N, CA, C and O atoms as a Tinker XYZ file with bonds, in Angstrom:
   504  protein
     1  N    -23.426000  -27.087000  -42.331000    73     2
     2  CA   -24.134000  -27.032000  -41.357000    64     1     3
     3  C    -25.289000  -26.320000  -42.125000    63     2     4     5
     4  O    -25.249000  -25.267000  -42.762000    81     3
     5  N    -26.057000  -26.948000  -41.956000    73     3     6
     6  CA   -27.402000  -25.991000  -42.584000    64     5     7
     7  C    -28.287000  -25.159000  -41.524000    63     6     8     9
     8  O    -28.767000  -25.646000  -40.501000    81     7
     9  N    -28.394000  -24.081000  -41.864000    73     7    10
    10  CA   -28.952000  -22.929000  -41.210000    64     9    11
    11  C    -30.620000  -22.580000  -41.834000    63    10    12    13
    12  O    -30.884000  -22.642000  -43.035000    81    11
    13  N    -31.136000  -22.395000  -41.291000    73    11    14
    14  CA   -33.145000  -21.994000  -41.565000    64    13    15
    15  C    -32.963000  -20.545000  -40.933000    63    14    16    17
    16  O    -32.713000  -20.473000  -39.730000    81    15
    17  N    -33.069000  -19.491000  -41.627000    73    15    18
    18  CA   -33.529000  -18.272000  -41.475000    64    17    19
    19  C    -34.930000  -17.978000  -41.423000    63    18    20    21
    20  O    -35.744000  -18.511000  -42.177000    81    19
    21  N    -35.267000  -17.011000  -40.414000    73    19    22
    22  CA   -36.538000  -16.820000  -40.002000    64    21    23
    23  C    -36.374000  -15.183000  -40.177000    63    22    24    25
    24  O    -35.653000  -14.396000  -39.564000    81    23
    25  N    -37.404000  -14.955000  -41.343000    73    23    26
    26  CA   -37.276000  -13.408000  -41.503000    64    25    27
    27  C    -38.652000  -12.549000  -41.136000    63    26    28    29
    28  O    -39.830000  -12.751000  -41.429000    81    27
    29  N    -38.059000  -11.602000  -40.440000    73    27    30
    30  CA   -39.348000  -10.356000  -40.031000    64    29    31
    31  C    -39.569000   -9.440000  -40.867000    63    30    32    33
    32  O    -38.995000   -8.396000  -40.557000    81    31
    33  N    -40.231000   -9.385000  -41.911000    73    31    34
    34  CA   -40.258000   -8.557000  -43.091000    64    33    35
    35  C    -38.809000   -8.688000  -43.976000    63    34    36    37
    36  O    -38.673000   -9.859000  -44.332000    81    35
    37  N    -38.049000   -8.101000  -44.284000    73    35    38
    38  CA   -36.949000   -8.279000  -45.267000    64    37    39
    39  C    -35.578000   -8.767000  -44.128000    63    38    40    41
    40  O    -34.594000   -9.272000  -44.669000    81    39
    41  N    -35.566000   -8.639000  -42.970000    73    39    42
    42  CA   -34.555000   -8.624000  -41.977000    64    41    43
    43  C    -35.280000   -9.951000  -41.152000    63    42    44    45
    44  O    -36.373000  -10.289000  -40.699000    81    43
    45  N    -33.269000  -10.669000  -41.351000    73    43    46
    46  CA   -33.306000  -11.946000  -40.652000    64    45    47
    47  C    -33.603000  -11.876000  -39.418000    63    46    48    49
    48  O    -32.911000  -11.097000  -38.762000    81    47
    49  N    -34.711000  -12.646000  -38.683000    73    47    50
    50  CA   -35.359000  -12.669000  -37.348000    64    49    51
    51  C    -34.226000  -13.500000  -36.375000    63    50    52    53
    52  O    -33.407000  -13.003000  -35.602000    81    51
    53  N    -34.466000  -14.941000  -36.684000    73    51    54
    54  CA   -33.980000  -15.987000  -36.261000    64    53    55
    55  C    -33.096000  -17.237000  -36.817000    63    54    56    57
    56  O    -33.532000  -17.558000  -37.923000    81    55
    57  N    -32.385000  -17.760000  -36.557000    73    55    58
    58  CA   -31.708000  -18.560000  -37.085000    64    57    59
    59  C    -31.636000  -20.186000  -36.498000    63    58    60    61
    60  O    -31.031000  -20.583000  -35.503000    81    59
    61  N    -32.215000  -20.736000  -37.174000    73    59    62
    62  CA   -32.458000  -22.194000  -37.059000    64    61    63
    63  C    -31.445000  -23.613000  -36.906000    63    62    64    65
    64  O    -31.683000  -24.481000  -37.746000    81    63
    65  N    -30.642000  -23.833000  -36.180000    73    63    66
    66  CA   -29.469000  -24.689000  -36.444000    64    65    67
    67  C    -29.694000  -26.159000  -36.057000    63    66    68    69
    68  O    -30.149000  -26.358000  -34.930000    81    67
    69  N    -29.475000  -27.044000  -36.718000    73    67    70
    70  CA   -29.449000  -28.487000  -36.091000    64    69    71
    71  C    -28.924000  -28.745000  -34.734000    63    70    72    73
    72  O    -27.749000  -28.421000  -34.568000    81    71
    73  N    -29.731000  -29.409000  -33.443000    73    71    74
    74  CA   -29.503000  -29.108000  -32.180000    64    73    75
    75  C    -28.410000  -29.747000  -31.982000    63    74    76    77
    76  O    -27.930000  -29.306000  -30.938000    81    75
    77  N    -27.405000  -30.973000  -32.649000    73    75    78
    78  CA   -26.283000  -31.301000  -32.322000    64    77    79
    79  C    -25.152000  -30.116000  -32.391000    63    78    80    81
    80  O    -24.200000  -29.980000  -31.623000    81    79
    81  N    -25.572000  -29.133000  -33.730000    73    79    82
    82  CA   -24.698000  -28.105000  -33.920000    64    81    83
    83  C    -24.804000  -26.788000  -32.576000    63    82    84    85
    84  O    -23.975000  -25.980000  -32.159000    81    83
    85  N    -25.962000  -27.022000  -32.276000    73    83    86
    86  CA   -26.119000  -26.355000  -30.952000    64    85    87
    87  C    -25.121000  -26.534000  -30.130000    63    86    88    89
    88  O    -24.248000  -25.743000  -29.773000    81    87
    89  N    -25.385000  -28.073000  -29.740000    73    87    90
    90  CA   -24.732000  -28.578000  -28.585000    64    89    91
    91  C    -23.065000  -27.963000  -28.820000    63    90    92    93
    92  O    -22.351000  -27.575000  -27.895000    81    91
    93  N    -22.788000  -27.981000  -29.855000    73    91    94
    94  CA   -21.054000  -27.880000  -30.123000    64    93    95
    95  C    -20.902000  -26.798000  -29.713000    63    94    96    97
    96  O    -20.041000  -26.714000  -28.837000    81    95
    97  N    -21.645000  -25.444000  -30.127000    73    95    98
    98  CA   -21.448000  -24.223000  -30.102000    64    97    99
    99  C    -21.661000  -23.852000  -28.668000    63    98   100   101
   100  O    -20.917000  -22.926000  -28.345000    81    99
   101  N    -22.507000  -24.313000  -27.619000    73    99   102
   102  CA   -22.781000  -24.253000  -26.492000    64   101   103
   103  C    -21.284000  -24.651000  -25.838000    63   102   104   105
   104  O    -20.740000  -23.912000  -25.016000    81   103
   105  N    -20.674000  -25.933000  -26.313000    73   103   106
   106  CA   -19.597000  -26.273000  -25.481000    64   105   107
   107  C    -18.468000  -25.283000  -25.843000    63   106   108   109
   108  O    -17.832000  -24.706000  -24.961000    81   107
   109  N    -18.246000  -25.109000  -27.098000    73   107   110
   110  CA   -17.271000  -24.233000  -27.376000    64   109   111
   111  C    -17.575000  -22.408000  -26.577000    63   110   112   113
   112  O    -16.739000  -21.604000  -26.164000    81   111
   113  N    -18.759000  -22.331000  -26.618000    73   111   114
   114  CA   -18.658000  -20.738000  -25.383000    64   113   115
   115  C    -18.549000  -21.052000  -24.452000    63   114   116   117
   116  O    -17.465000  -20.552000  -24.150000    81   115
   117  N    -18.976000  -21.725000  -23.395000    73   115   118
   118  CA   -18.625000  -22.474000  -22.324000    64   117   119
   119  C    -17.061000  -22.559000  -22.420000    63   118   120   121
   120  O    -16.620000  -21.764000  -21.589000    81   119
   121  N    -16.213000  -23.076000  -22.966000    73   119   122
   122  CA   -14.716000  -23.317000  -23.065000    64   121   123
   123  C    -14.108000  -21.998000  -22.950000    63   122   124   125
   124  O    -13.327000  -21.702000  -22.045000    81   123
   125  N    -14.514000  -21.131000  -23.973000    73   123   126
   126  CA   -14.189000  -19.774000  -24.175000    64   125   127
   127  C    -14.686000  -18.708000  -22.513000    63   126   128   129
   128  O    -14.038000  -17.694000  -22.253000    81   127
   129  N    -15.373000  -18.977000  -21.975000    73   127   130
   130  CA   -15.897000  -18.279000  -20.630000    64   129   131
   131  C    -14.765000  -19.076000  -19.837000    63   130   132   133
   132  O    -14.132000  -18.374000  -19.047000    81   131
   133  N    -14.459000  -20.199000  -19.898000    73   131   134
   134  CA   -13.527000  -21.063000  -18.519000    64   133   135
   135  C    -11.889000  -20.114000  -19.061000    63   134   136   137
   136  O    -11.119000  -19.520000  -18.306000    81   135
   137  N    -11.796000  -20.240000  -20.314000    73   135   138
   138  CA   -10.302000  -19.482000  -20.922000    64   137   139
   139  C    -10.369000  -17.960000  -20.291000    63   138   140   141
   140  O     -9.370000  -17.512000  -19.729000    81   139
   141  N    -11.355000  -17.321000  -20.379000    73   139   142
   142  CA   -11.480000  -15.974000  -19.926000    64   141   143
   143  C    -11.484000  -15.803000  -18.692000    63   142   144   145
   144  O    -10.938000  -14.751000  -18.361000    81   143
   145  N    -11.961000  -16.537000  -17.700000    73   143   146
   146  CA   -12.123000  -16.542000  -16.639000    64   145   147
   147  C    -10.718000  -16.644000  -15.950000    63   146   148   149
   148  O    -10.360000  -16.004000  -14.961000    81   147
   149  N     -9.848000  -17.743000  -16.791000    73   147   150
   150  CA    -8.667000  -18.389000  -16.419000    64   149   151
   151  C     -7.958000  -17.308000  -16.726000    63   150   152   153
   152  O     -6.986000  -17.201000  -15.979000    81   151
   153  N     -8.071000  -16.188000  -17.777000    73   151   154
   154  CA    -6.938000  -15.026000  -18.028000    64   153   155
   155  C     -7.048000  -14.080000  -17.117000    63   154   156   157
   156  O     -6.084000  -13.546000  -16.567000    81   155
   157  N     -8.460000  -13.770000  -16.865000    73   155   158
   158  CA    -8.811000  -13.044000  -15.327000    64   157   159
   159  C     -7.929000  -13.223000  -14.195000    63   158   160   161
   160  O     -7.289000  -12.300000  -13.692000    81   159
   161  N     -7.902000  -14.598000  -13.746000    73   159   162
   162  CA    -7.405000  -14.860000  -12.738000    64   161   163
   163  C     -5.814000  -14.540000  -12.477000    63   162   164   165
   164  O     -5.256000  -13.919000  -11.572000    81   163
   165  N     -5.157000  -15.429000  -13.998000    73   163   166
   166  CA    -3.781000  -15.225000  -13.964000    64   165   167
   167  C     -3.271000  -13.809000  -13.776000    63   166   168   169
   168  O     -2.355000  -13.485000  -13.021000    81   167
   169  N     -4.195000  -12.761000  -14.795000    73   167   170
   170  CA    -3.701000  -11.296000  -14.573000    64   169   171
   171  C     -3.782000  -10.983000  -13.300000    63   170   172   173
   172  O     -2.729000  -10.417000  -13.008000    81   171
   173  N     -4.562000  -11.060000  -12.275000    73   171   174
   174  CA    -5.053000  -10.894000  -11.089000    64   173   175
   175  C     -4.007000  -11.185000  -10.089000    63   174   176   177
   176  O     -3.866000  -10.452000   -9.110000    81   175
   177  N     -3.136000  -12.405000  -10.327000    73   175   178
   178  CA    -2.689000  -13.062000   -9.723000    64   177   179
   179  C     -1.204000  -12.049000  -10.100000    63   178   180   181
   180  O     -0.723000  -11.368000   -9.194000    81   179
   181  N     -0.658000  -12.045000  -11.311000    73   179   182
   182  CA     0.553000  -11.484000  -11.658000    64   181   183
   183  C      0.615000  -10.045000  -11.296000    63   182   184   185
   184  O      1.743000   -9.555000  -11.240000    81   183
   185  N     -0.906000   -8.915000  -10.915000    73   183   186
   186  CA    -0.786000   -7.786000  -10.665000    64   185   187
   187  C     -0.478000   -7.900000   -9.174000    63   186   188   189
   188  O     -0.431000   -6.871000   -8.500000    81   187
   189  N     -0.252000   -9.173000   -8.589000    73   187   190
   190  CA    -0.516000   -9.099000   -7.006000    64   189   191
   191  C     -1.739000   -8.481000   -6.517000    63   190   192   193
   192  O     -1.700000   -7.673000   -5.589000    81   191
   193  N     -2.962000   -8.858000   -7.164000    73   191   194
   194  CA    -4.612000   -8.539000   -7.047000    64   193   195
   195  C     -4.909000   -9.737000   -5.888000    63   194   196   197
   196  O     -5.209000   -9.582000   -4.705000    81   195
   197  N     -4.748000  -10.792000   -6.535000    73   195   198
   198  CA    -4.988000  -11.998000   -5.694000    64   197   199
   199  C     -3.576000  -12.595000   -5.213000    63   198   200   201
   200  O     -2.448000  -12.130000   -5.375000    81   199
   201  N     -4.006000  -13.804000   -4.554000    73   199   202
   202  CA    -2.613000  -14.489000   -4.258000    64   201   203
   203  C     -3.369000  -16.154000   -3.953000    63   202   204   205
   204  O     -4.501000  -16.512000   -3.628000    81   203
   205  N     -2.170000  -16.826000   -4.231000    73   203   206
   206  CA    -2.680000  -18.363000   -4.080000    64   205   207
   207  C     -2.230000  -18.930000   -2.295000    63   206   208   209
   208  O     -1.171000  -18.698000   -1.712000    81   207
   209  N     -3.172000  -19.537000   -1.885000    73   207   210
   210  CA    -2.919000  -20.068000   -0.779000    64   209   211
   211  C     -2.641000  -21.120000   -0.479000    63   210   212   213
   212  O     -3.387000  -22.003000   -0.901000    81   211
   213  N     -1.422000  -21.541000    0.405000    73   211   214
   214  CA    -1.409000  -23.181000   -0.215000    64   213   215
   215  C     -2.143000  -23.972000    0.690000    63   214   216   217
   216  O     -2.887000  -23.499000    1.549000    81   215
   217  N     -1.918000  -25.307000    0.487000    73   215   218
   218  CA    -2.920000  -26.151000    0.700000    64   217   219
   219  C     -2.982000  -26.523000    2.214000    63   218   220   221
   220  O     -3.994000  -26.958000    2.763000    81   219
   221  N     -1.762000  -26.296000    2.835000    73   219   222
   222  CA    -1.520000  -26.308000    4.609000    64   221   223
   223  C     -2.123000  -25.105000    5.203000    63   222   224   225
   224  O     -2.176000  -25.153000    6.432000    81   223
   225  N     -2.485000  -24.277000    4.779000    73   223   226
   226  CA    -3.075000  -22.931000    5.090000    64   225   227
   227  C     -4.484000  -23.228000    5.211000    63   226   228   229
   228  O     -5.047000  -23.150000    6.303000    81   227
   229  N     -5.118000  -23.583000    4.094000    73   227   230
   230  CA    -6.505000  -23.878000    3.687000    64   229   231
   231  C     -6.718000  -24.861000    4.860000    63   230   232   233
   232  O     -7.528000  -24.646000    5.761000    81   231
   233  N     -5.782000  -26.162000    4.765000    73   231   234
   234  CA    -6.434000  -27.149000    5.663000    64   233   235
   235  C     -6.479000  -26.944000    7.301000    63   234   236   237
   236  O     -7.362000  -27.338000    8.063000    81   235
   237  N     -5.267000  -26.212000    7.627000    73   235   238
   238  CA    -5.641000  -25.467000    9.070000    64   237   239
   239  C     -6.739000  -24.515000    9.293000    63   238   240   241
   240  O     -7.260000  -24.380000   10.400000    81   239
   241  N     -7.043000  -23.952000    8.407000    73   239   242
   242  CA    -8.407000  -23.070000    8.646000    64   241   243
   243  C     -9.896000  -23.936000    8.662000    63   242   244   245
   244  O    -10.993000  -23.777000    9.196000    81   243
   245  N     -9.391000  -24.743000    7.935000    73   243   246
   246  CA   -10.849000  -25.791000    7.614000    64   245   247
   247  C    -10.734000  -26.738000    8.631000    63   246   248   249
   248  O    -11.489000  -27.708000    8.557000    81   247
   249  N     -9.662000  -26.641000    9.910000    73   247   250
   250  CA    -9.663000  -27.880000   10.643000    64   249   251
   251  C     -9.953000  -27.024000   11.574000    63   250   252   253
   252  O    -10.163000  -27.596000   12.644000    81   251
   253  N    -10.083000  -25.575000   11.634000    73   251   254
   254  CA   -10.783000  -24.934000   12.881000    64   253   255
   255  C     -9.673000  -24.474000   13.600000    63   254   256   257
   256  O     -9.821000  -24.421000   14.821000    81   255
   257  N     -8.345000  -24.046000   13.022000    73   255   258
   258  CA    -7.355000  -23.139000   13.801000    64   257   259
   259  C     -7.535000  -21.610000   13.898000    63   258   260   261
   260  O     -8.283000  -21.068000   13.085000    81   259
   261  N     -7.079000  -21.080000   14.573000    73   259   262
   262  CA    -7.337000  -19.586000   14.699000    64   261   263
   263  C     -6.615000  -19.039000   13.358000    63   262   264   265
   264  O     -5.450000  -19.320000   13.077000    81   263
   265  N     -7.409000  -18.267000   12.610000    73   263   266
   266  CA    -7.065000  -17.493000   11.650000    64   265   267
   267  C     -5.728000  -16.808000   11.474000    63   266   268   269
   268  O     -4.839000  -16.996000   10.643000    81   267
   269  N     -5.867000  -15.640000   12.869000    73   267   270
   270  CA    -4.894000  -14.944000   13.018000    64   269   271
   271  C     -3.549000  -15.309000   13.107000    63   270   272   273
   272  O     -2.637000  -14.609000   12.666000    81   271
   273  N     -3.347000  -16.766000   13.862000    73   271   274
   274  CA    -2.398000  -17.507000   14.162000    64   273   275
   275  C     -2.021000  -18.146000   12.908000    63   274   276   277
   276  O     -0.918000  -17.824000   12.467000    81   275
   277  N     -2.661000  -18.925000   12.293000    73   275   278
   278  CA    -2.539000  -19.293000   11.022000    64   277   279
   279  C     -1.945000  -18.623000    9.469000    63   278   280   281
   280  O     -1.329000  -19.199000    8.572000    81   279
   281  N     -2.447000  -17.054000    9.582000    73   279   282
   282  CA    -2.434000  -16.126000    8.877000    64   281   283
   283  C     -1.202000  -15.599000    9.387000    63   282   284   285
   284  O     -0.231000  -15.449000    8.646000    81   283
   285  N     -1.180000  -15.323000   10.544000    73   283   286
   286  CA     0.798000  -15.099000   11.019000    64   285   287
   287  C      1.657000  -15.646000   10.703000    63   286   288   289
   288  O      2.649000  -15.029000   10.314000    81   287
   289  N      1.634000  -16.940000   10.737000    73   287   290
   290  CA     2.323000  -18.111000   10.728000    64   289   291
   291  C      3.185000  -18.331000    9.363000    63   290   292   293
   292  O      4.318000  -18.796000    9.234000    81   291
   293  N      2.174000  -17.791000    8.287000    73   291   294
   294  CA     2.168000  -18.347000    6.944000    64   293   295
   295  C      2.670000  -16.863000    6.219000    63   294   296   297
   296  O      3.030000  -16.883000    5.042000    81   295
   297  N      2.668000  -15.519000    7.037000    73   295   298
   298  CA     3.374000  -14.361000    6.585000    64   297   299
   299  C      4.921000  -14.436000    7.162000    63   298   300   301
   300  O      5.869000  -13.734000    6.808000    81   299
   301  N      4.905000  -15.503000    8.168000    73   299   302
   302  CA     6.248000  -15.439000    8.510000    64   301   303
   303  C      6.599000  -14.241000    9.850000    63   302   304   305
   304  O      7.698000  -13.765000   10.136000    81   303
   305  N      5.259000  -13.976000   10.509000    73   303   306
   306  CA     5.584000  -12.963000   11.298000    64   305   307
   307  C      5.660000  -13.888000   13.040000    63   306   308   309
   308  O      5.056000  -14.936000   13.266000    81   307
   309  N      6.463000  -13.219000   13.955000    73   307   310
   310  CA     6.469000  -13.724000   15.395000    64   309   311
   311  C      5.477000  -13.028000   15.560000    63   310   312   313
   312  O      5.189000  -12.047000   14.873000    81   311
   313  N      4.645000  -13.601000   16.789000    73   311   314
   314  CA     4.105000  -12.598000   17.685000    64   313   315
   315  C      4.439000  -11.243000   18.201000    63   314   316   317
   316  O      3.585000  -10.366000   18.326000    81   315
   317  N      5.875000  -11.064000   18.542000    73   315   318
   318  CA     5.874000  -10.069000   18.814000    64   317   319
   319  C      6.079000   -9.029000   17.630000    63   318   320   321
   320  O      5.682000   -7.869000   17.748000    81   319
   321  N      6.721000   -9.494000   16.471000    73   319   322
   322  CA     6.438000   -8.450000   15.225000    64   321   323
   323  C      4.916000   -8.071000   14.841000    63   322   324   325
   324  O      4.574000   -6.934000   14.516000    81   323
   325  N      4.033000   -9.208000   14.924000    73   323   326
   326  CA     2.485000   -8.675000   14.639000    64   325   327
   327  C      2.308000   -7.518000   15.781000    63   326   328   329
   328  O      1.790000   -6.428000   15.541000    81   327
   329  N      2.746000   -7.860000   16.889000    73   327   330
   330  CA     2.207000   -7.181000   18.026000    64   329   331
   331  C      2.480000   -5.711000   17.875000    63   330   332   333
   332  O      1.654000   -4.805000   17.985000    81   331
   333  N      3.704000   -5.614000   17.620000    73   331   334
   334  CA     4.015000   -4.158000   17.583000    64   333   335
   335  C      3.924000   -3.364000   16.416000    63   334   336   337
   336  O      3.966000   -2.134000   16.383000    81   335
   337  N      3.755000   -4.396000   15.143000    73   335   338
   338  CA     3.442000   -3.568000   13.867000    64   337   339
   339  C      1.514000   -3.196000   14.081000    63   338   340   341
   340  O      0.967000   -2.277000   13.470000    81   339
   341  N      0.794000   -4.105000   15.028000    73   339   342
   342  CA    -0.359000   -3.306000   14.909000    64   341   343
   343  C     -0.642000   -2.795000   16.522000    63   342   344   345
   344  O     -1.768000   -2.789000   17.021000    81   343
   345  N      0.432000   -2.426000   17.137000    73   343   346
   346  CA     0.153000   -1.552000   18.461000    64   345   347
   347  C     -0.457000   -2.133000   19.546000    63   346   348   349
   348  O     -1.016000   -1.450000   20.404000    81   347
   349  N     -0.399000   -3.343000   19.588000    73   347   350
   350  CA    -1.099000   -4.043000   21.029000    64   349   351
   351  C     -0.028000   -5.038000   21.811000    63   350   352   353
   352  O      1.017000   -5.209000   21.184000    81   351
   353  N     -0.113000   -5.613000   22.886000    73   351   354
   354  CA     0.394000   -5.961000   23.567000    64   353   355
   355  C      1.007000   -7.407000   22.665000    63   354   356   357
   356  O      0.790000   -7.495000   21.457000    81   355
   357  N      1.814000   -8.534000   23.454000    73   355   358
   358  CA     1.998000   -9.714000   22.870000    64   357   359
   359  C      0.809000  -10.541000   23.540000    63   358   360   361
   360  O     -0.068000  -11.127000   22.905000    81   359
   361  N      0.953000  -10.481000   25.263000    73   359   362
   362  CA     0.041000  -11.038000   25.764000    64   361   363
   363  C     -1.304000  -10.888000   25.050000    63   362   364   365
   364  O     -1.868000  -11.982000   25.063000    81   363
   365  N     -1.990000  -10.011000   24.470000    73   363   366
   366  CA    -3.292000   -9.593000   24.178000    64   365   367
   367  C     -3.538000  -10.760000   22.360000    63   366   368   369
   368  O     -4.484000  -11.419000   21.929000    81   367
   369  N     -2.314000  -10.504000   21.897000    73   367   370
   370  CA    -2.306000  -10.719000   20.526000    64   369   371
   371  C     -2.308000  -12.574000   20.967000    63   370   372   373
   372  O     -3.057000  -13.310000   20.325000    81   371
   373  N     -1.669000  -12.993000   21.763000    73   371   374
   374  CA    -1.596000  -14.488000   22.046000    64   373   375
   375  C     -3.056000  -14.945000   22.489000    63   374   376   377
   376  O     -3.358000  -16.103000   22.202000    81   375
   377  N     -3.990000  -14.165000   23.154000    73   375   378
   378  CA    -5.443000  -13.957000   24.047000    64   377   379
   379  C     -5.926000  -14.263000   22.518000    63   378   380   381
   380  O     -6.327000  -15.402000   22.280000    81   379
   381  N     -5.908000  -13.399000   21.586000    73   379   382
   382  CA    -6.471000  -13.582000   20.577000    64   381   383
   383  C     -6.065000  -15.134000   19.892000    63   382   384   385
   384  O     -6.900000  -16.010000   19.664000    81   383
   385  N     -4.943000  -15.222000   19.691000    73   383   386
   386  CA    -4.755000  -16.549000   19.114000    64   385   387
   387  C     -5.568000  -17.665000   19.669000    63   386   388   389
   388  O     -6.165000  -18.471000   18.955000    81   387
   389  N     -5.569000  -17.684000   21.113000    73   387   390
   390  CA    -6.170000  -18.793000   21.878000    64   389   391
   391  C     -7.445000  -19.191000   21.720000    63   390   392   393
   392  O     -7.921000  -20.287000   22.018000    81   391
   393  N     -8.192000  -17.894000   21.051000    73   391   394
   394  CA    -9.730000  -17.764000   21.510000    64   393   395
   395  C    -10.031000  -17.420000   23.327000    63   394   396   397
   396  O    -11.130000  -17.579000   23.858000    81   395
   397  N     -9.056000  -17.040000   23.891000    73   395   398
   398  CA    -9.561000  -16.538000   24.542000    64   397   399
   399  C    -10.164000  -15.064000   24.827000    63   398   400   401
   400  O    -10.630000  -14.909000   25.956000    81   399
   401  N    -10.200000  -14.223000   24.152000    73   399   402
   402  CA   -10.170000  -12.654000   23.920000    64   401   403
   403  C    -10.808000  -12.728000   22.637000    63   402   404   405
   404  O    -10.450000  -13.649000   21.903000    81   403
   405  N    -11.992000  -11.651000   22.085000    73   403   406
   406  CA   -12.246000  -11.682000   21.031000    64   405   407
   407  C    -11.651000   -9.749000   20.854000    63   406   408   409
   408  O    -11.544000   -8.904000   21.744000    81   407
   409  N    -11.443000   -9.659000   19.714000    73   407   410
   410  CA   -10.632000   -8.568000   19.464000    64   409   411
   411  C    -11.448000   -7.365000   18.968000    63   410   412   413
   412  O    -12.355000   -7.721000   18.216000    81   411
   413  N    -11.372000   -5.824000   19.212000    73   411   414
   414  CA   -12.635000   -5.062000   18.540000    64   413   415
   415  C    -11.971000   -4.865000   17.298000    63   414   416   417
   416  O    -10.791000   -5.153000   17.101000    81   415
   417  N    -12.907000   -4.270000   16.294000    73   415   418
   418  CA   -13.355000   -4.333000   15.111000    64   417   419
   419  C    -11.661000   -3.507000   14.474000    63   418   420   421
   420  O    -10.889000   -3.859000   13.583000    81   419
   421  N    -11.639000   -2.190000   15.539000    73   419   422
   422  CA   -10.204000   -1.683000   14.990000    64   421   423
   423  C     -8.866000   -2.475000   14.989000    63   422   424   425
   424  O     -8.087000   -2.398000   14.040000    81   423
   425  N     -8.593000   -3.353000   16.250000    73   423   426
   426  CA    -7.775000   -3.922000   16.204000    64   425   427
   427  C     -7.743000   -5.051000   15.318000    63   426   428   429
   428  O     -6.626000   -5.112000   14.805000    81   427
   429  N     -8.654000   -6.157000   14.841000    73   427   430
   430  CA    -8.676000   -7.084000   13.982000    64   429   431
   431  C     -8.809000   -6.282000   12.587000    63   430   432   433
   432  O     -8.555000   -6.994000   11.615000    81   431
   433  N     -9.118000   -5.095000   12.321000    73   431   434
   434  CA    -8.838000   -4.297000   10.713000    64   433   435
   435  C     -7.555000   -4.591000   11.100000    63   434   436   437
   436  O     -7.168000   -5.757000   11.023000    81   435
   437  N     -6.869000   -3.768000   11.482000    73   435   438
   438  CA    -5.079000   -3.379000   11.892000    64   437   439
   439  C     -4.374000   -4.812000   11.644000    63   438   440   441
   440  O     -3.396000   -4.909000   10.902000    81   439
   441  N     -4.873000   -5.787000   12.237000    73   439   442
   442  CA    -4.305000   -7.485000   12.163000    64   441   443
   443  C     -4.210000   -7.857000   10.501000    63   442   444   445
   444  O     -3.287000   -8.199000    9.762000    81   443
   445  N     -5.826000   -7.575000   10.295000    73   443   446
   446  CA    -6.047000   -7.930000    8.794000    64   445   447
   447  C     -4.916000   -7.220000    7.792000    63   446   448   449
   448  O     -4.248000   -7.700000    6.876000    81   447
   449  N     -4.969000   -6.168000    8.231000    73   447   450
   450  CA    -4.064000   -5.111000    7.607000    64   449   451
   451  C     -2.268000   -5.694000    7.293000    63   450   452   453
   452  O     -1.483000   -5.859000    6.359000    81   451
   453  N     -2.330000   -5.796000    8.385000    73   451   454
   454  CA    -0.797000   -6.190000    8.746000    64   453   455
   455  C     -0.686000   -7.300000    8.478000    63   454   456   457
   456  O      0.510000   -7.518000    8.668000    81   455
   457  N     -1.353000   -8.612000    7.996000    73   455   458
   458  CA    -1.211000   -9.781000    7.733000    64   457   459
   459  C     -1.625000   -9.797000    6.039000    63   458   460   461
   460  O     -1.506000  -10.847000    5.408000    81   459
   461  N     -2.024000   -8.779000    5.508000    73   459   462
   462  CA    -2.706000   -8.543000    4.083000    64   461   463
   463  C     -3.453000   -9.657000    3.817000    63   462   464   465
   464  O     -3.117000  -10.602000    3.103000    81   463
   465  N     -4.724000   -9.480000    4.560000    73   463   466
   466  CA    -6.002000  -10.319000    4.573000    64   465   467
   467  C     -6.794000   -9.707000    4.830000    63   466   468   469
   468  O     -6.583000   -8.735000    5.555000    81   467
   469  N     -8.232000  -10.028000    4.296000    73   467   470
   470  CA    -9.376000   -9.536000    4.410000    64   469   471
   471  C     -9.525000   -9.526000    5.780000    63   470   472   473
   472  O     -8.720000  -10.135000    6.485000    81   471
   473  N    -10.866000   -8.638000    6.459000    73   471   474
   474  CA   -11.092000   -8.858000    7.484000    64   473   475
   475  C    -11.579000  -10.128000    7.652000    63   474   476   477
   476  O    -11.179000  -10.987000    8.438000    81   475
   477  N    -12.915000  -10.211000    6.459000    73   475   478
   478  CA   -13.456000  -11.917000    6.786000    64   477   479
   479  C    -12.527000  -12.881000    6.934000    63   478   480   481
   480  O    -12.745000  -13.762000    7.766000    81   479
   481  N    -11.287000  -12.899000    6.143000    73   479   482
   482  CA   -10.681000  -13.771000    6.588000    64   481   483
   483  C     -9.904000  -14.645000    7.883000    63   482   484   485
   484  O     -9.392000  -15.764000    7.906000    81   483
   485  N    -10.116000  -13.334000    9.177000    73   483   486
   486  CA    -9.818000  -13.477000   10.066000    64   485   487
   487  C    -10.907000  -14.091000   11.123000    63   486   488   489
   488  O    -10.574000  -14.221000   12.301000    81   487
   489  N    -12.424000  -14.526000   10.610000    73   487   490
   490  CA   -13.434000  -15.041000   11.424000    64   489   491
   491  C    -13.293000  -16.240000   12.069000    63   490   492   493
   492  O    -12.652000  -17.169000   11.578000    81   491
   493  N    -13.818000  -16.289000   13.084000    73   491   494
   494  CA   -13.466000  -17.866000   13.345000    64   493   495
   495  C    -14.952000  -18.211000   12.933000    63   494   496   497
   496  O    -15.751000  -17.324000   12.631000    81   495
   497  N    -15.261000  -19.503000   12.938000    73   495   498
   498  CA   -16.996000  -20.007000   12.389000    64   497   499
   499  C    -17.127000  -21.128000   13.601000    63   498   500   501
   500  O    -18.229000  -21.662000   13.727000    81   499
   501  N    -16.114000  -21.491000   14.453000    73   499   502
   502  CA   -16.200000  -22.442000   15.235000    64   501   503
   503  C    -16.984000  -22.514000   16.390000    63   502   504
   504  O    -16.973000  -23.532000   17.082000    81   503
């Protein structure tokens, strides 16, 4: 590889390289960034800071299913178990899951905590 150095006084200021070499280095830098991002994501999974969400959960949410119900079922909880854990009645939870009622911030926060999801994961956009 030929490199042309451009100096500012005695100190090298610029390095000029062939364009093909520049493209190769750019590709390698992007690959390194991808590897670092993968390693960071893998470490977050290993620490338990992140989780892989199964396709059926994603599909249900994208199809407009109620997020509270989707996450509750994914976590293997019954309505009774979740309602007791959150401190609400089963009928109230049922109404939340069927979109007949909207929960208060406090209730939705408690549900999110019980299901180990972020509050915004319980939002419905339909």
